[in-house]
C-alpha positions in Angstrom: -44.1 -54.1 22.9 -46.5 -50.9 22.5 -45.5 -47.8 21.2 -43.6 -45.4 23.4 -43.6 -41.5 22.9 -40.7 -40.2 23.1 -39.1 -36.5 23.1 -35.9 -36.2 20.6 -34.2 -32.6 21.3 -32.0 -32.4 18.3 -29.3 -29.8 18.4 -26.5 -29.2 15.6 -23.1 -26.9 16.1 -21.2 -27.2 12.6 -17.7 -26.1 12.7 -15.1 -27.7 10.4 -11.7 -26.5 11.7 -13.5 -23.0 12.6 -15.0 -23.0 9.0 -18.9 -23.5 8.7 -20.8 -25.8 6.4 -21.9 -23.5 3.6 -25.4 -26.0 3.6 -27.2 -28.7 5.6 -27.4 -32.3 4.8 -31.3 -32.0 3.1 -33.8 -34.5 3.3 -36.4 -34.6 0.5 -38.6 -33.3 2.8 -36.6 -30.3 3.3 -35.8 -29.5 -0.7 -38.3 -26.3 -0.1 -37.2 -25.1 2.9 -34.7 -21.8 2.7 -31.2 -22.7 3.5 -31.2 -21.2 6.9 -34.2 -23.3 8.4 -32.2 -26.5 6.9 -30.4 -27.6 10.1 -34.2 -27.2 12.1 -35.7 -29.5 9.3 -33.1 -31.5 9.5 -33.1 -32.4 13.1 -37.0 -32.7 13.0 -37.1 -34.8 9.8 -34.6 -37.4 11.5 -36.6 -37.0 15.1 -39.3 -38.2 13.3 -38.1 -41.4 11.6 -36.5 -42.5 15.0 -39.5 -42.0 16.7 -41.5 -44.4 14.0 -38.9 -46.9 13.7 -37.0 -47.9 17.1 -38.2 -50.5 19.5 -36.6 -51.3 22.5 -35.4 -54.5 22.8 -37.4 -56.7 25.4 -34.5 -58.1 27.5 -34.0 -54.1 28.1 -37.8 -53.9 29.3 -37.3 -56.9 31.3 -34.2 -55.8 33.2 -35.6 -52.7 33.6 -32.4 -51.3 32.3 -31.4 -47.6 32.6 -28.7 -45.9 31.0 -28.0 -44.3 27.6 -27.0 -45.5 24.1 -24.2 -43.2 22.6 -24.2 -43.2 18.5 -21.3 -42.0 16.3 -22.6 -41.4 12.8 -22.1 -39.3 9.8 -23.9 -38.4 6.7 -21.0 -39.0 3.8 -20.2 -37.4 0.6 -23.0 -39.5 -1.3 -25.8 -38.6 1.3 -25.8 -41.9 2.9 -26.3 -42.3 6.9 -23.3 -44.6 8.2 -22.8 -45.8 11.8 -19.6 -45.6 12.9 -19.7 -46.4 16.5 -22.4 -47.4 19.1 -21.6 -48.0 22.8 -24.3 -49.8 24.7 -24.4 -52.2 27.3 -26.5 -54.5 25.7 -25.8 -56.1 22.1 -29.2 -55.9 21.3 -29.5 -52.2 21.3 -26.6 -52.0 19.4 -28.5 -53.7 16.7 -31.3 -52.1 16.9 -29.8 -49.0 17.1 -27.9 -49.7 13.4 -31.3 -51.3 12.0 -32.7 -47.6 12.7 -30.0 -45.9 10.7 -30.4 -48.6 7.8 -33.7 -47.4 7.6 -32.7 -43.7 7.0 -33.1 -42.6 3.0 -30.3 -41.2 1.2 -30.3 -37.3 1.1 -28.2 -34.5 0.0 -25.1 -34.4 1.5 -23.3 -31.5 3.5 -21.3 -29.0 1.1 -18.3 -27.5 1.9 -17.0 -24.6 -0.6 -19.2 -25.6 -2.9 -18.6 -29.4 -2.9 -20.2 -32.2 -1.3 -18.8 -32.8 2.2 -19.5 -35.8 4.9 -20.5 -34.6 8.6 -20.5 -36.2 11.8 -23.0 -36.1 14.6 -23.1 -37.8 18.0 -26.5 -39.3 19.4 -27.6 -40.1 22.8 -30.3 -42.1 23.8 -31.5 -42.5 27.1 -33.6 -45.8 28.5 -36.0 -46.2 29.2 -37.3 -44.5 26.5 -40.1 -42.6 28.7 -37.3 -40.7 30.2 -35.5 -40.0 27.2 -33.9 -36.7 25.6 -32.0 -37.5 22.7 -29.0 -35.2 22.1 -27.6 -35.3 18.5 -24.4 -33.4 18.3 -21.9 -32.7 15.4 -18.9 -33.8 15.8 -15.4 -32.8 14.6 -14.6 -35.1 11.9 -11.7 -36.2 10.8 -11.1 -34.3 7.6 -8.8 -35.6 5.0 -5.8 -32.8 5.1 -4.7 -34.0 1.9 -7.9 -31.9 0.4 -6.9 -28.9 2.8 -5.2 -27.3 -0.1 -7.7 -28.0 -2.7 -10.5 -26.6 -0.6 -9.4 -22.9 -0.9 -11.4 -21.4 -3.1 -10.8 -17.9 -4.8 -14.1 -15.8 -4.5 -14.5 -13.0 -7.3 -12.9 -9.4 -6.1 -15.4 -6.8 -5.4 -13.5 -3.3 -4.8 -13.4 -4.3 -1.2 -11.3 -1.7 -0.6 -14.2 0.8 -1.1 -15.5 -0.8 2.2 -12.4 -0.6 4.1 -10.2 1.1 7.0 -7.8 1.8 4.3 -6.3 4.9 3.3 -7.5 7.0 0.2 -4.4 7.8 -1.4 -3.7 11.7 -0.6 -3.7 13.3 -4.3 -5.2 16.5 -5.0 -6.6 15.0 -8.0 -8.5 12.1 -6.6 -9.5 14.2 -3.8 -11.4 16.6 -5.9 -13.3 14.4 -7.3 -15.4 13.4 -4.4 -14.9 17.1 -2.3 -17.9 18.5 -3.4 -19.9 15.3 -2.3 -18.8 15.2 1.1 -19.0 19.5 1.6 -23.0 19.3 1.5 -25.0 21.3 4.1 -26.2 19.1 7.2 -23.4 16.4 7.0 -22.1 15.6 10.1 -18.8 14.6 9.1 -15.5 16.0 9.0 -13.1 17.4 6.3 -10.0 18.5 7.9 -8.2 15.5 8.9 -6.4 13.6 6.4 -5.9 11.3 4.6 -9.5 9.9 5.1 -10.7 6.1 5.1 -12.5 4.9 2.5 -15.5 4.2 5.2 -15.5 7.7 5.9 -16.2 9.0 2.3 -17.7 6.3 0.9 -21.1 6.5 2.7 -21.3 10.3 0.8 -19.9 9.0 -2.4 -20.3 5.7 -3.7 -17.1 4.7 -5.2 -18.4 1.4 -7.1 -21.4 3.5 -8.7 -18.6 6.5 -9.7 -16.2 4.1 -11.1 -18.7 2.3 -13.2 -18.6 4.9 -15.9 -15.1 4.4 -16.3 -15.0 0.7 -17.6 -13.6 0.3 -20.6 -15.0 -2.5 -22.8 -12.2 -4.5 -23.6 -11.2 -8.1 -23.8 -8.2 -10.5 -22.9 -6.2 -10.7 -19.9 -3.8 -7.8 -20.9 -6.3 -5.5 -21.8 -8.6 -5.8 -18.6 -5.2 -5.4 -16.1 -4.3 -2.6 -18.3 -7.5 -0.7 -18.6 -9.7 -1.5 -15.0 -8.4 -4.0 -12.8 -5.7 -4.5 -10.2 -2.9 -6.6 -11.8 -3.5 -9.7 -8.9 -6.3 -9.8 -6.6 -6.5 -12.8 -4.3 -10.0 -13.1 -2.5 -11.5 -15.6 -0.3 -13.8 -15.9 2.9 -12.9 -13.1 5.3 -9.6 -11.6 3.5 -8.6 -9.9 0.0 -5.5 -9.0 -0.9 -4.4 -6.6 -4.1 -0.8 -6.7 -5.8 0.3 -4.0 -8.0 3.1 -2.4 -10.0 3.2 1.1 -10.9 5.5 3.6 -12.1 6.6 7.8 -12.1 7.9 7.8 -15.5 8.8 11.5 -16.3 10.7 13.2 -19.3 11.0 16.8 -19.8 13.1 19.7 -20.2 13.9 22.9 -18.3 13.8 25.5 -21.4 16.2 27.9 -19.3 18.9 26.0 -18.1 19.4 23.7 -20.8 18.7 20.7 -18.5 17.0 17.3 -20.0 15.1 16.5 -16.9 13.6 12.9 -16.3 12.2 10.9 -13.3 12.5 7.0 -13.7 10.3 5.2 -10.5 9.5 1.7 -10.2 7.0 0.8 -8.0 5.1 -2.2 -6.2 2.0 -1.6 -3.8 0.2 -4.0 -1.7 -3.2 -3.8 0.3 -5.4 -5.9 1.9 -7.6 -7.0 4.7 -8.4 -9.7 7.1 -11.9 -9.3 8.0 -13.6 -6.1 8.2 -11.8 -4.3 10.6 -7.9 -4.6 10.0 -6.4 -3.5 6.4 -2.7 -3.0 5.3 -1.0 -1.0 2.9 2.7 -0.9 1.7 5.0 0.7 -1.0 8.4 0.2 -2.1 9.9 2.6 -4.6 13.1 2.5 -6.8 13.9 5.9 -8.5 16.2 7.9 -10.1 15.8 11.4 -11.6 17.2 14.9 -12.6 15.4 17.8 -12.4 14.6 21.5 -13.2 17.5 23.5 -12.2 15.8 25.4 -9.5 14.6 22.1 -7.7 18.3 20.9 -8.0 19.6 23.6 -6.1 16.8 23.3 -3.6 17.6 19.5 -3.2 21.2 19.8 -2.6 20.6 22.9 -0.1 19.2 20.7 2.3 21.3 17.9 1.7 22.0 15.7 4.9 25.1 15.3 6.8 27.0 11.9 5.9 28.0 13.1 2.4 24.7 12.4 0.3 24.3 15.3 -2.2 20.5 16.1 -1.5 17.7 15.6 -0.2 14.7 15.0 -2.9 11.7 17.0 -1.5 8.9 15.0 -0.5 11.0 11.5 -1.1 14.1 11.4 1.1 17.9 11.2 1.1 19.2 11.0 -2.2 22.3 9.1 -3.3 24.3 10.0 -6.4 23.6 8.4 -9.4 25.9 8.6 -12.7 27.0 12.2 -12.7 24.2 14.6 -12.4 21.1 12.8 -11.5 19.8 11.3 -7.9 19.1 7.9 -6.6 16.2 8.1 -4.1 14.8 4.4 -2.8 11.6 5.1 -0.8 9.0 2.6 1.2 6.0 3.9 2.7 3.2 1.6 4.6 0.9 1.4 7.6 -1.3 -1.2 9.0 -5.0 0.2 10.1 -7.9 -1.5 12.8 -11.1 -0.1 13.8 -12.2 -1.9 16.6 -15.6 -0.4 16.5 -17.2 2.5 14.0 -16.0 4.9 16.3 -12.4 4.3 16.6 -9.5 3.9 14.3 -5.7 3.0 14.9 -2.7 3.5 12.6 1.0 2.6 12.9 2.5 3.2 9.9 5.8 5.2 8.4 4.0 8.1 5.8 2.4 11.5 5.8 -0.7 13.4 7.4 -2.8 16.8 6.4 -4.7 19.0 8.7 -7.0 21.5 7.1 -9.5 22.5 4.1 -6.8 24.3 2.2 -4.2 23.6 -0.6 -1.7 24.5 2.3 -2.0 24.0 5.5 -0.2 25.9 8.4 -0.7 22.9 11.0 0.2 20.0 9.4 0.7 19.4 5.5 2.0 16.6 3.6 5.2 19.0 1.8 8.3 16.6 4.0 9.3 13.5 3.5 7.6 10.4 5.4 8.2 9.7 9.0 7.0 6.9 11.3 3.8 7.7 13.2 1.0 6.4 15.4 -2.7 8.0 14.8 -6.0 7.1 16.3 -9.2 9.1 15.2 -12.1 8.9 17.4 -15.3 10.3 16.2 -18.7 10.3 18.3 -21.5 13.0 18.5 -20.6 16.4 16.5 -16.6 15.5 17.1 -13.7 14.2 15.6 -10.8 14.2 17.8 -7.2 12.9 16.4 -4.2 12.1 18.3 -0.6 12.1 16.0 2.7 10.9 17.6 5.8 11.1 15.2 9.3 10.2 15.5 11.2 12.8 13.2 14.7 13.6 12.3 17.0 16.7 12.1 20.0 15.6 9.5 21.9 18.7 9.4 25.8 18.4 10.1 25.6 21.0 13.0 23.0 18.7 15.1 24.5 15.2 13.8 26.1 13.4 17.0 28.2 10.5 16.9 27.4 10.0 13.2 23.6 9.3 13.8 21.5 11.8 12.6 19.2 13.5 15.9 15.8 12.1 16.7 13.1 14.8 17.7 9.7 13.7 18.5 6.0 15.4 17.9 2.4 14.9 19.5 -0.7 16.5 18.1 -4.1 17.1 19.0 -6.8 18.1 16.5 -10.3 18.4 17.9 -13.1 19.2 15.6 -16.3 20.1 16.0 -19.3 20.9 14.0 -21.1 23.9 16.1 -23.5 23.8 13.1 -25.1 22.1 10.2 -22.8 24.8 8.3 -20.4 25.7 10.7 -17.2 23.4 11.8 -14.4 24.9 14.5 -11.5 22.8 14.9 -8.9 23.2 18.0 -5.0 22.2 17.4 -2.3 21.9 19.8 1.3 20.9 19.1 4.6 19.9 21.2 8.2 18.8 19.8 10.9 17.8 22.0 14.1 15.9 21.3 15.8 13.0 22.8 17.7 15.4 25.3 18.8 13.3 28.9 18.5 10.6 27.1 14.8 11.2 28.2 13.5 9.2 24.1 9.7 9.2 24.2 8.4 11.3 26.8 5.3 8.9 27.7 4.1 12.4 29.4 2.8 13.4 26.0 0.6 10.0 25.5 -2.1 11.2 27.6 -4.5 12.1 24.7 -6.3 14.4 26.2 -4.5 17.0 28.4 -3.2 20.0 27.4 0.5 20.1 25.9 1.4 23.5 27.2 0.8 22.0 31.1 2.8 18.9 30.4 6.0 21.1 28.8 6.1 23.3 31.6 6.2 20.2 33.9 9.1 18.4 32.0 11.2 22.1 31.6 9.6 24.5 29.6 12.7 24.8 27.6 12.7 21.2 26.6 9.6 21.4 24.3 8.5 23.8 21.7 4.5 23.9 21.7 2.2 25.3 19.0 -1.8 25.9 19.3 -3.9 26.6 16.2 -7.5 27.2 15.3 -9.4 26.0 12.1 -12.7 26.9 10.9 -15.1 26.0 8.0 -18.6 27.8 6.8 -20.5 26.4 4.0 -22.6 28.8 2.6 -24.4 26.8 0.2 -23.8 23.1 -1.1 -21.2 24.4 -3.6 -19.5 27.2 -1.9 -17.5 26.8 1.5 -14.8 29.3 3.3 -12.0 28.0 5.4 -9.5 29.6 7.3 -6.6 28.7 9.8 -5.2 30.8 13.0 -1.5 29.3 14.2 0.3 30.8 17.2 3.7 29.4 17.7 4.7 31.4 21.0 1.6 32.7 22.6 2.6 35.8 24.2 0.2 38.7 24.0 2.4 41.6 25.1 3.9 40.6 21.8 1.5 39.4 19.6 -0.7 42.7 20.5 2.2 45.4 21.4 2.3 46.6 17.9 6.4 46.6 17.6 6.9 43.6 15.7 8.8 41.7 18.3 10.3 38.4 16.7 8.1 36.6 19.7 5.1 37.6 17.3 4.8 34.3 15.5 1.5 34.0 14.1 0.2 32.7 10.6 -3.1 32.9 9.4 -5.1 31.3 6.0 -8.1 32.4 4.4 -9.7 30.5 1.5 -12.6 29.7 -0.8 -13.9 27.0 -2.4 -16.8 27.2 -5.5 -17.8 23.7 -6.9 -19.4 23.3 -10.1 -18.2 26.7 -10.9 -21.0 28.8 -13.3 -22.7 25.9 -13.5 -20.3 23.7 -15.1 -20.1 19.9 -13.8 -16.2 19.0 -12.7 -15.0 22.3 -12.5 -14.4 23.7 -9.3 -12.6 27.1 -8.4 -10.2 27.9 -5.1 -8.4 30.7 -3.9 -6.3 31.0 -0.6 -4.1 33.5 1.1 -1.4 32.2 3.8 0.6 34.9 5.7 3.1 33.4 8.2 5.5 35.9 10.1 9.3 35.7 10.5 10.4 33.7 12.8 7.5 31.0 12.8 8.0 27.6 13.3 11.9 28.1 14.4 13.5 27.9 18.0 16.2 29.1 19.8 17.1 25.2 20.4 17.5 25.0 16.6 16.7 20.9 16.9 13.0 22.3 18.1 12.0 23.6 14.6 8.7 22.3 13.0 10.6 20.8 10.8 11.7 16.9 9.3 14.5 15.8 7.2 15.3 19.4 6.2 11.7 20.7 5.1 8.9 22.2 6.4 6.4 20.4 8.2 3.5 22.6 7.6 3.9 25.3 4.8 6.1 24.4 1.9 7.5 27.9 1.8 8.7 27.7 5.7 8.1 31.5 7.2 8.3 34.8 6.5 6.0 35.4 4.0 2.9 36.3 2.1 1.0 34.5 -0.7 -1.8 34.3 -3.1 -2.9 30.8 -4.8 -5.9 30.5 -7.4 -6.6 27.3 -8.6 -8.9 25.6 -11.0 -9.4 22.2 -11.5 -11.5 20.4 -13.9 -12.2 16.5 -14.4 -14.7 14.7 -16.5 -14.7 10.7 -16.5 -11.0 9.7 -17.0 -9.9 13.3 -18.2 -8.5 16.0 -15.6 -6.9 19.1 -15.7 -6.0 22.3 -13.4 -4.4 25.8 -13.4 -2.5 26.8 -10.4 -1.2 30.5 -9.9 0.5 31.4 -6.9 2.0 34.8 -6.2 4.2 35.5 -3.0 6.3 38.0 -1.7 9.2 35.8 0.5 12.1 36.9 3.0 15.3 35.2 2.6 18.7 35.5 4.5 21.4 37.1 3.0 24.4 34.7 4.1 26.7 36.6 3.0 30.0 37.9 4.9 28.6 40.9 5.6 25.1 39.9 6.4 25.0 36.4 8.7 22.1 37.6 10.2 18.5 35.1 10.4 15.9 37.0 9.1 13.1 34.4 9.6 12.4 32.7 6.8 13.9 29.8 7.5 12.6 27.4 10.1 16.3 25.7 10.3 18.1 28.6 11.8 17.9 29.7 15.3 16.2 33.1 17.0 19.4 34.0 18.4 20.6 35.0 14.9 17.8 37.4 14.7 19.4 41.0 13.7 16.6 42.9 16.3 14.1 42.5 18.9 11.5 44.4 17.4 10.2 46.0 14.2 10.1 42.4 12.5 8.0 42.9 9.2 6.6 40.1 6.8 9.2 39.5 3.9 12.0 41.1 5.9 15.8 40.3 4.7 16.5 39.8 1.6 12.7 40.5 -0.1 12.2 38.4 -3.2 8.9 38.8 -5.2 7.7 35.1 -6.3 5.5 33.7 -9.1 4.8 30.2 -9.7 2.3 29.1 -13.0 1.9 25.2 -13.3 -0.7 23.7 -16.1 -1.4 20.3 -15.5 -3.7 17.8 -18.0 -3.7 14.0 -18.3 -5.8 10.9 -18.8 -6.4 8.2 -16.1 -5.2 4.8 -17.9 -6.5 2.8 -14.9 -8.9 4.0 -12.4 -8.1 1.3 -10.3 -4.6 2.1 -9.5 -4.7 5.4 -10.5 -2.4 5.6 -13.2 -2.5 8.3 -15.4 -0.8 10.0 -18.2 -0.3 13.4 -18.3 1.5 17.0 -19.3 2.6 19.6 -17.3 3.9 23.1 -18.0 5.8 25.0 -15.1 6.9 29.2 -15.3 8.6 30.1 -12.3 10.1 33.4 -11.4 12.2 34.5 -8.3 13.1 38.2 -8.3 15.2 39.0 -5.0 16.0 42.1 -3.7 19.8 41.0 -4.0 21.7 38.5 -5.9 23.3 35.9 -3.8 24.8 32.6 -3.8 22.1 30.7 -2.9 19.1 33.0 -4.2 19.0 35.1 -7.4 17.2 36.5 -9.9 16.0 33.5 -12.1 13.3 32.2 -14.6 12.5 28.7 -15.0 10.2 27.2 -17.8 10.2 23.4 -17.1 8.3 21.0 -18.9 7.1 17.1 -18.6 5.9 14.6 -19.9 5.2 11.3 -17.7 3.1 8.1 -16.9 2.2 8.0 -13.2 0.7 5.9 -10.3 -0.5 8.8 -8.4 -0.3 7.5 -4.8 1.0 10.5 -3.2 1.2 14.6 -3.4 4.5 15.8 -5.0 4.8 19.7 -4.5 7.4 21.9 -7.2 6.0 25.1 -6.2 8.6 26.6 -4.0 
């Protein structure tokens, strides 16, 4: 029979239980072809071979048959073509098909996970050949599942967290290392919403590149894990997980009260990613400790209802441990999902911070952790942050049936880059409680409406709203200034009336940073002034104060104070140090039988207990001078896990006008030495 020219269309779609073959079978003619072109080369070569060798049997032509020949074939692990099954009406067509495939040469097999693997295909041949289109499709092979476990391949860990949508742990020492890099003139980023995502910072600060000089040339598994690496790292296709143990071990001495202090924290944390859009993080702490006298007294002064002796600031409720110590377990974590580069969702149990300063008058990481949902939306020159939080009031006077009182907070923060130097931010927040069994009020889920309007519609006494403005101006790449203005109760007549009304609840912050100060690489200087009037953050319904677990959500000192802060930070390679000076004037309550008034420093007291409506002045009540000096220095043992060894020296002086049982003249000299996995800020300057 004379040759007939036929057209063969070869289409391959290779899927192996949702896993693609790494490499197609390779004819010798395709050995020099790039891997991305191997499917086409395989198709064309197979087509040419079939065109050259296939002959239609005579009986098929004589009977003028029209139909199909279906062929199931495979290329096995040795690269041999094998016909698995042929479906045709004529035995002669079956035999011819097998003959043609037997003529095909042995080729390189397909690979999966770098190992030889077989692949199956189907071939349809139309009769007569003059009308033929041959369609070859890959069919799902019957994979031997007994080898499924062995097919899982561990890939090398390549610092995937640096490209992830995980939070950079909120640590001043760690953030200081890239603070200058993200504050250049002309950058269209937003530095007030913290913690940052790695993807937000990595475009300005190459973590892998900066980490390289810190690498220690050590041999052996233990040396690598201690100095350079995660303890455990699993990496595969489209997933990665790291697991690390950690510690916060401290020993120290409060020399003035002759207290031997210590902290014994063991922790384990896990982080990872599934694909490029979904990440997770979780850490569990088990801790016991005893601290300097002022720290212990404050922790006990904010103790919760129910018999537990204290709340450890920034940590949480503590149980008794031995006769003079505390046991305070803690767990935090979150999941982070970015469906696009412009939007990130986080659901977790942790902390948030708004501002460019050391302190924040809007939202800080001062209190213990809380459940939250945060949505960051970034586009054009804008970053818009919505945060919803569930908080607890744990005081005996508000406990209901043995359960802590629940309240909710919803925040909006809009950051706008007005120019390449100037950023302006608008903040609003509303607090409401579970009164009338309304629970979480879904009115506040609206991400763009003004809370004041919602508060009015739900009952103006059913919530407490705050508004604020932030700003930052970059004078140069090395010098910037920042500020905040907070208004707790917007009553223009009381704010500008000049009568010192208790409704004049405002606070403001002014600050500046100087990077590479005086030309010294790694030296950052910062100055900051904070001033918050009496009764700010408090409310006539004491549950609606701006606090959580008996701690302020904003400034560590609460309200009714003025404060000046000077900070010098220095780092070079693995070495770090900082010096902090805080001078403040504070106003406390007397809390005596003769004077039970609330003077506006404690945000958990009611405005109804005020001594007067007008004439309220800053630091009123039991006025106290406050001085805090703190020196820290240390060495980063493992930059991957942020494990560091350090020493700190604190000198603290509180000098109130009148000594009371709660506040009295005291000096503290507290020396601490420790090893810490630094995953969060822990303030001791209150």
